[in-house]
C-alpha positions as CSV (number, residue, x, y, z in Angstrom):
1,M,-77.5,-153.0,-165.1
2,I,-78.7,-149.4,-165.8
3,K,-77.3,-147.9,-168.9
4,N,-77.7,-145.0,-171.3
5,T,-80.3,-143.5,-168.9
6,T,-80.9,-139.9,-167.9
7,I,-84.1,-139.1,-166.0
8,E,-85.4,-136.1,-164.0
9,V,-87.9,-136.8,-161.2
10,V,-89.8,-133.7,-160.1
11,P,-91.8,-132.9,-156.9
12,G,-95.5,-132.9,-156.5
13,K,-95.9,-135.9,-158.8
14,L,-96.3,-139.6,-158.1
15,T,-93.8,-141.4,-160.5
16,L,-93.9,-145.1,-160.9
17,I,-91.1,-147.2,-162.5
18,V,-92.4,-150.4,-164.2
19,G,-91.0,-153.2,-166.4
20,P,-90.4,-156.9,-166.4
21,S,-88.4,-158.8,-163.8
22,G,-84.7,-158.1,-164.2
23,S,-85.3,-154.9,-166.1
24,G,-83.4,-152.8,-163.5
25,K,-86.4,-151.2,-161.6
26,S,-85.2,-151.7,-158.1
27,T,-81.6,-151.0,-159.1
28,L,-82.5,-147.7,-160.5
29,L,-84.6,-146.8,-157.4
30,S,-81.6,-147.8,-155.2
31,M,-79.3,-145.6,-157.2
32,L,-81.6,-142.6,-157.1
33,S,-82.2,-142.9,-153.4
34,G,-78.5,-143.2,-152.4
35,L,-78.6,-146.9,-151.5
36,L,-76.6,-148.3,-154.4
37,R,-73.5,-146.7,-155.9
38,P,-73.5,-146.6,-159.7
39,D,-70.3,-147.7,-161.6
40,Q,-70.5,-144.4,-163.5
41,G,-72.6,-141.3,-163.9
42,E,-74.1,-139.3,-161.1
43,V,-77.2,-138.7,-159.1
44,R,-78.1,-135.2,-158.0
45,A,-80.8,-134.5,-155.4
46,L,-81.5,-131.3,-153.5
47,G,-78.5,-129.8,-155.2
48,V,-76.2,-132.5,-153.9
49,N,-74.2,-134.9,-156.0
50,L,-75.0,-138.0,-153.8
51,W,-72.2,-140.2,-154.9
52,A,-69.5,-137.6,-154.4
53,Q,-70.3,-137.7,-150.6
54,N,-68.6,-140.0,-148.1
55,E,-70.7,-142.7,-146.4
56,N,-71.4,-140.6,-143.3
57,A,-72.6,-137.6,-145.3
58,L,-74.7,-140.0,-147.5
59,D,-76.3,-141.6,-144.4
60,R,-77.1,-138.2,-143.0
61,F,-78.6,-137.1,-146.3
62,R,-80.9,-140.1,-146.4
63,L,-81.9,-139.6,-142.8
64,E,-82.8,-136.0,-143.1
65,H,-84.3,-135.9,-146.6
66,C,-85.6,-139.3,-147.6
67,G,-88.4,-141.6,-146.6
68,F,-88.5,-145.3,-147.6
69,V,-91.4,-147.7,-147.9
70,F,-90.4,-151.4,-148.5
71,Q,-92.2,-154.4,-149.7
72,G,-91.5,-156.3,-146.5
73,F,-92.6,-153.4,-144.2
74,N,-89.3,-153.5,-142.2
75,L,-91.0,-152.9,-138.9
76,F,-89.6,-153.8,-135.5
77,N,-91.8,-156.5,-134.0
78,A,-91.0,-155.6,-130.4
79,L,-92.2,-152.0,-130.9
80,T,-95.7,-150.6,-131.1
81,A,-96.9,-148.9,-134.3
82,H,-96.3,-145.6,-132.6
83,E,-92.8,-146.5,-131.5
84,N,-91.9,-147.7,-135.0
85,V,-93.0,-144.4,-136.4
86,A,-91.3,-142.3,-133.8
87,L,-88.0,-144.2,-134.1
88,P,-86.4,-142.2,-137.0
89,L,-86.9,-139.0,-135.1
90,Q,-84.6,-140.2,-132.3
91,Y,-81.7,-140.3,-134.8
92,L,-82.5,-136.8,-135.8
93,G,-82.3,-135.5,-132.2
94,V,-85.9,-134.7,-131.9
95,S,-87.2,-134.4,-128.3
96,S,-89.4,-137.2,-127.1
97,T,-92.4,-134.9,-126.7
98,E,-92.1,-133.6,-130.3
99,A,-91.5,-137.1,-131.6
100,H,-94.6,-138.3,-129.8
101,Q,-96.7,-135.6,-131.4
102,R,-95.3,-136.0,-134.9
103,A,-95.7,-139.8,-134.7
104,K,-99.3,-139.4,-133.6
105,K,-100.0,-136.9,-136.5
106,A,-98.4,-139.2,-139.1
107,L,-100.5,-142.2,-137.9
108,Q,-103.6,-140.0,-138.0
109,E,-102.8,-139.1,-141.6
110,V,-102.7,-142.8,-142.6
111,G,-105.8,-143.6,-140.5
112,L,-104.1,-145.8,-137.9
113,E,-103.8,-143.6,-134.8
114,P,-106.5,-145.7,-132.9
115,R,-104.3,-148.8,-133.4
116,S,-101.0,-147.1,-132.6
117,H,-100.6,-149.1,-129.4
118,L,-100.5,-152.4,-131.3
119,R,-97.4,-154.3,-132.4
120,P,-96.9,-155.5,-136.0
121,A,-98.0,-159.1,-135.2
122,E,-101.4,-157.6,-134.2
123,L,-101.8,-155.7,-137.5
124,S,-102.9,-156.8,-140.9
125,G,-100.6,-156.5,-143.9
126,G,-102.3,-153.4,-145.1
127,E,-102.0,-151.8,-141.7
128,K,-98.3,-152.7,-141.5
129,Q,-97.7,-150.9,-144.8
130,R,-99.6,-147.9,-143.6
131,V,-97.4,-147.8,-140.5
132,A,-94.4,-148.0,-142.8
133,I,-95.7,-145.0,-144.8
134,A,-96.3,-143.1,-141.5
135,R,-92.7,-143.8,-140.5
136,A,-91.5,-142.4,-143.8
137,L,-93.8,-139.4,-143.5
138,V,-92.9,-138.5,-139.9
139,K,-89.6,-136.9,-141.0
140,N,-91.4,-134.6,-143.5
141,P,-89.0,-135.7,-146.2
142,E,-88.7,-134.0,-149.5
143,M,-88.4,-137.5,-151.2
144,I,-90.1,-140.8,-150.6
145,F,-89.0,-144.0,-152.3
146,A,-91.4,-147.0,-152.4
147,D,-90.2,-150.4,-153.6
148,E,-93.1,-152.6,-154.5
149,P,-95.3,-151.1,-151.7
150,T,-98.4,-153.1,-152.6
151,S,-97.0,-156.4,-153.8
152,A,-97.9,-158.2,-150.5
153,L,-101.3,-156.7,-150.3
154,D,-104.8,-157.6,-151.6
155,K,-106.7,-155.3,-154.0
156,V,-108.4,-153.3,-151.3
157,N,-105.3,-152.6,-149.2
158,G,-103.3,-152.0,-152.3
159,E,-105.7,-149.2,-153.3
160,I,-105.5,-147.7,-149.9
161,V,-101.7,-147.6,-150.0
162,I,-101.4,-146.1,-153.4
163,E,-104.1,-143.5,-152.6
164,L,-102.1,-142.6,-149.5
165,L,-98.9,-142.1,-151.6
166,K,-100.8,-140.0,-154.1
167,R,-102.3,-137.9,-151.3
168,I,-98.8,-137.4,-149.8
169,T,-97.6,-136.2,-153.2
170,R,-100.4,-133.7,-153.5
171,D,-100.6,-132.5,-149.9
172,H,-96.9,-132.4,-149.0
173,G,-95.5,-131.5,-152.4
174,A,-93.0,-134.4,-152.0
175,T,-91.2,-136.3,-154.7
176,V,-92.7,-139.8,-154.6
177,L,-90.9,-142.4,-156.7
178,G,-92.1,-146.0,-156.6
179,V,-91.3,-149.4,-158.3
180,T,-94.2,-151.7,-159.0
181,H,-95.3,-154.8,-160.9
182,D,-98.9,-154.0,-160.1
183,P,-100.8,-152.8,-163.2
184,R,-103.7,-151.6,-161.0
185,L,-101.5,-148.7,-159.7
186,L,-100.7,-147.2,-163.0
187,S,-103.9,-145.2,-163.2
188,H,-103.0,-143.4,-160.0
189,A,-99.6,-142.3,-161.2
190,D,-98.8,-138.8,-162.6
191,R,-95.9,-140.4,-164.6
192,V,-94.9,-143.9,-165.6
193,I,-91.3,-144.8,-166.6
194,E,-90.9,-148.1,-168.3
195,L,-87.6,-150.0,-168.2
196,E,-86.4,-152.8,-170.4
197,D,-82.9,-154.3,-170.0
198,G,-81.7,-151.4,-167.9
199,E,-82.9,-148.6,-170.3
200,V,-85.9,-146.3,-170.3
201,V,-88.1,-147.4,-173.3
202,R,-91.1,-145.3,-172.5
203,D,-91.7,-142.2,-170.3
204,T,-95.4,-141.3,-170.1
205,A,-97.1,-138.4,-168.3
206,T,-100.7,-139.2,-167.4
207,T,-103.6,-136.8,-167.5
208,A,-103.6,-136.4,-163.7
209,P,-103.5,-132.7,-162.8
210,N,-100.4,-131.0,-161.6
211,H,-100.4,-129.9,-157.9
212,P,-98.4,-127.1,-156.2
213,S,-95.1,-128.4,-154.9
214,K,-92.0,-127.4,-152.9
215,D,-88.9,-126.2,-154.5
216,N,-87.4,-129.7,-154.7
217,P,-84.6,-130.7,-157.1
218,H,-84.6,-133.7,-159.3
219,A,-82.6,-136.9,-159.4
220,T,-80.6,-137.8,-162.5
221,S,-78.8,-141.1,-163.2
């Protein structure tokens, strides 16, 4: 349960939520990303009160403005990496030609374009997560939410993934908010929010430099 908590998440910074198991990390992430309705309070993003919207409007908001990276990759095994990345663009009504080009560019950005013809079963865990990041990135979202993005990866691949998220924050000016148990990631963050029993007990900005960002609103819960 999240309680007595108000936070503002700003663009152009990689923000990580940490805390012991059961502290409410994933619950808070789900509330801020429009996946879980809070019992009270509100969440505002891009000037929209998310939980004042009906389900169709909320689905559309997530589709148009949010990218998601999950612990379990959530890739379709029957599709190639390229097809997995291009898939969200179909729901946005993007032409097949443009979807192909954007998927290719997103896979190039995560260093996987040469392996874009492979299916998930033919990729390593680190490569699958990079495909998932490309899929989130292909929509050019203002906000990216990452739930334990490195927990299934070894040290080397975990470093690659967190560096990708940090670079996306810098180069795209996106708001990137992640949940992690991995202490190795904290040095990469611009900001670390620590939860205990559903409340923020520490909110620390690191010494990482600020980067230019889009005019992107915050989320408050």
